[in-house]
C-alpha positions as CSV (number, residue, x, y, z in Angstrom):
1,M,-12.5,68.6,37.6
2,A,-12.4,65.7,35.1
3,D,-13.5,62.3,36.2
4,T,-10.4,59.9,36.1
5,A,-12.1,56.8,37.5
6,V,-11.7,53.7,35.3
7,H,-15.1,52.2,34.4
8,P,-15.3,48.5,35.5
9,D,-16.6,47.5,32.1
10,A,-13.5,49.0,30.4
11,T,-11.3,47.1,32.8
12,D,-13.0,43.9,32.1
13,A,-12.8,44.5,28.4
14,A,-9.1,45.2,28.6
15,A,-8.6,42.0,30.6
16,D,-10.5,40.0,28.0
17,H,-8.5,41.6,25.2
18,G,-5.2,40.7,27.0
19,G,-6.4,37.1,27.6
20,H,-7.3,36.8,23.9
21,D,-3.8,38.0,22.8
22,E,-2.1,35.5,25.1
23,S,-4.2,32.7,23.8
24,G,-3.5,33.6,20.3
25,H,0.2,33.8,20.9
26,G,0.3,30.2,22.2
27,A,-2.1,28.9,19.5
28,H,0.8,27.3,17.6
29,H,1.4,24.9,20.5
30,S,-0.5,21.7,20.9
31,S,-1.9,20.3,24.1
32,T,1.2,18.1,24.5
33,G,3.4,21.2,24.9
34,L,5.0,20.6,21.5
35,S,4.6,23.0,18.6
36,N,2.3,21.9,15.8
37,N,5.3,21.6,13.5
38,K,7.1,19.3,15.8
39,L,4.0,17.3,16.5
40,A,3.5,16.9,12.7
41,M,7.1,15.7,12.3
42,W,6.7,13.1,15.1
43,L,3.5,11.8,13.5
44,F,5.3,11.6,10.2
45,L,8.2,9.7,11.7
46,G,5.7,7.3,13.4
47,S,4.3,6.5,10.0
48,E,7.8,5.9,8.7
49,C,8.4,3.4,11.5
50,L,5.4,1.4,10.2
51,L,6.9,1.5,6.7
52,F,10.3,0.3,7.7
53,G,8.8,-2.2,10.1
54,G,7.0,-3.8,7.2
55,L,10.1,-3.8,5.0
56,I,12.4,-5.3,7.7
57,S,9.8,-8.0,8.4
58,T,9.6,-8.9,4.7
59,Y,13.4,-9.1,4.5
60,M,13.6,-11.3,7.6
61,L,11.0,-13.6,6.1
62,Y,12.7,-14.0,2.7
63,R,16.4,-13.6,3.6
64,G,16.9,-17.4,3.3
65,R,15.4,-17.6,-0.1
66,H,18.5,-17.5,-2.3
67,S,20.9,-19.8,-4.2
68,E,23.9,-21.3,-2.6
69,N,26.3,-19.1,-4.6
70,L,24.5,-15.8,-4.1
71,G,23.7,-15.6,-0.5
72,P,24.8,-13.0,2.2
73,D,27.8,-15.1,3.2
74,Q,29.2,-14.8,-0.4
75,L,28.4,-11.2,-0.9
76,W,28.7,-9.1,2.2
77,D,31.8,-7.0,2.7
78,I,31.4,-6.3,6.4
79,P,34.5,-4.0,6.8
80,F,33.4,-1.7,4.0
81,T,29.8,-1.6,5.2
82,S,31.0,-1.0,8.7
83,A,33.1,2.0,7.6
84,S,30.1,3.4,5.6
85,S,27.9,2.9,8.6
86,F,30.4,4.8,10.8
87,V,30.4,7.7,8.4
88,L,26.6,7.9,8.7
89,L,26.6,7.7,12.5
90,M,29.2,10.5,12.6
91,S,26.7,12.6,10.7
92,S,24.4,12.4,13.7
93,L,27.0,14.1,15.8
94,T,27.5,16.9,13.3
95,M,23.7,17.3,13.1
96,V,23.6,17.7,16.9
97,L,26.3,20.4,16.6
98,G,24.3,22.2,13.9
99,V,21.1,22.2,16.0
100,T,23.0,23.4,19.0
101,A,24.5,26.3,17.0
102,A,21.1,27.2,15.6
103,H,19.5,27.4,19.0
104,R,22.3,29.7,20.1
105,G,21.6,31.9,17.2
106,D,25.0,31.1,15.6
107,L,23.8,30.6,12.1
108,R,27.3,30.7,10.6
109,N,28.4,27.5,12.4
110,A,24.9,26.0,12.1
111,K,25.2,26.2,8.3
112,L,28.7,24.8,8.4
113,W,27.7,21.8,10.4
114,L,24.6,21.2,8.2
115,V,26.9,21.1,5.1
116,V,29.3,18.7,6.9
117,T,26.3,16.5,7.7
118,A,25.1,16.5,4.1
119,T,28.6,15.7,2.9
120,L,28.8,12.7,5.3
121,G,25.4,11.5,4.1
122,S,26.5,11.8,0.5
123,L,29.5,9.6,1.3
124,F,27.2,7.0,2.7
125,V,24.9,7.0,-0.3
126,A,28.0,6.8,-2.6
127,G,29.1,3.8,-0.7
128,Q,25.7,2.2,-1.0
129,V,25.7,2.8,-4.8
130,Y,29.1,1.2,-5.0
131,E,27.9,-1.8,-3.0
132,F,24.8,-2.3,-5.1
133,T,27.0,-2.1,-8.3
134,T,29.3,-4.7,-6.9
135,F,26.5,-7.1,-6.0
136,Y,25.0,-6.7,-9.5
137,R,28.3,-7.6,-11.1
138,E,28.4,-10.6,-8.9
139,G,25.1,-11.7,-10.4
140,L,22.7,-10.5,-7.7
141,G,20.0,-8.6,-9.6
142,F,16.7,-7.3,-8.1
143,T,14.8,-10.3,-9.5
144,T,17.4,-12.9,-8.9
145,S,15.7,-14.2,-5.8
146,L,13.2,-13.3,-3.1
147,F,16.3,-12.5,-0.9
148,A,17.6,-10.1,-3.5
149,S,14.3,-8.3,-4.0
150,S,13.7,-7.8,-0.3
151,F,17.3,-6.7,0.3
152,Y,17.3,-4.1,-2.5
153,T,13.9,-2.8,-1.5
154,L,14.8,-2.4,2.2
155,T,18.2,-0.8,1.7
156,G,17.2,1.1,-1.4
157,F,14.3,2.7,0.5
158,H,16.6,3.7,3.2
159,G,19.1,5.2,0.7
160,V,16.2,7.2,-0.8
161,H,15.4,8.6,2.7
162,V,19.0,9.5,3.2
163,T,19.0,11.3,-0.2
164,V,15.9,13.2,0.8
165,G,17.6,14.2,4.0
166,I,20.6,15.5,2.1
167,I,18.3,17.6,-0.1
168,M,16.5,19.0,3.0
169,L,19.9,19.9,4.6
170,L,21.2,21.7,1.6
171,S,17.9,23.5,1.0
172,L,17.8,24.6,4.6
173,V,21.4,26.0,4.3
174,A,20.3,28.0,1.2
175,M,17.2,29.3,3.0
176,L,19.2,30.3,6.1
177,S,21.8,32.1,3.9
178,R,19.0,34.1,2.3
179,N,17.1,34.6,5.6
180,R,14.0,32.9,4.2
181,V,13.3,30.6,7.2
182,P,10.1,31.9,8.9
183,G,9.6,31.7,12.6
184,D,12.1,30.1,15.0
185,K,15.2,29.1,13.0
186,G,16.4,26.8,15.7
187,E,13.2,24.8,15.7
188,T,13.3,24.5,12.0
189,V,16.9,23.1,12.1
190,E,15.8,20.8,15.0
191,M,13.0,19.3,13.0
192,V,15.3,18.5,10.1
193,G,17.6,17.0,12.7
194,L,14.8,14.7,14.0
195,Y,14.4,13.3,10.5
196,W,18.1,12.8,10.1
197,H,18.5,11.1,13.5
198,F,15.6,8.8,12.6
199,V,17.3,7.8,9.3
200,D,20.5,7.0,11.3
201,I,18.7,4.9,13.9
202,V,16.9,2.9,11.2
203,W,20.2,2.2,9.6
204,I,21.6,0.8,12.9
205,L,18.7,-1.6,13.0
206,I,19.1,-2.5,9.3
207,F,22.9,-3.0,9.6
208,T,22.5,-5.2,12.6
209,L,19.7,-7.4,11.2
210,V,20.9,-7.6,7.6
211,Y,24.7,-7.7,7.8
212,L,25.6,-8.9,11.3
213,I,23.0,-11.6,12.1
214,P,23.5,-14.6,9.9
215,A,20.5,-16.0,8.0
């Protein structure tokens, strides 16, 4: 009769092997419970906070350094900028809808909401370009004053970040359409959403300090 008893060493080896697989499966998560990709995104956004903190501080320091005829009171078009800001804030809502659809596995609606988000972001950038053009025609160039330099640098950097976000959104839509997004698609959409929400939150701060609070 064959000996069917399981050798203790074999059992221990199997247990060790199973434990190794489990550890390897969770290796993409950091000690914080976040995936390495999400942790990297949060660290990147933290560095961006330092960048915008410096730019905002510089603007607040120099916003009073302008001529009497080319100051904020003579240039700002608050209703237009408010409408443009509302468009950008609505893009945060569509981004949330896109992330929610992606986590449900509804890639069709996820792509639709991502395209809508990119479209709203494009409208905001177009409004910013129109605003800059108007200011330049009024005589406010980049080197006109310290106020002008700090204003264009701050809002221009934010516009560049929005543009980068638009490119990320459209690239993600193309990758989802071709099924070229590796790993968890919902997490990938969520990380792009984190960047987009950060850009929107920064604009709320910029809009409040630059346009609403008098120099």
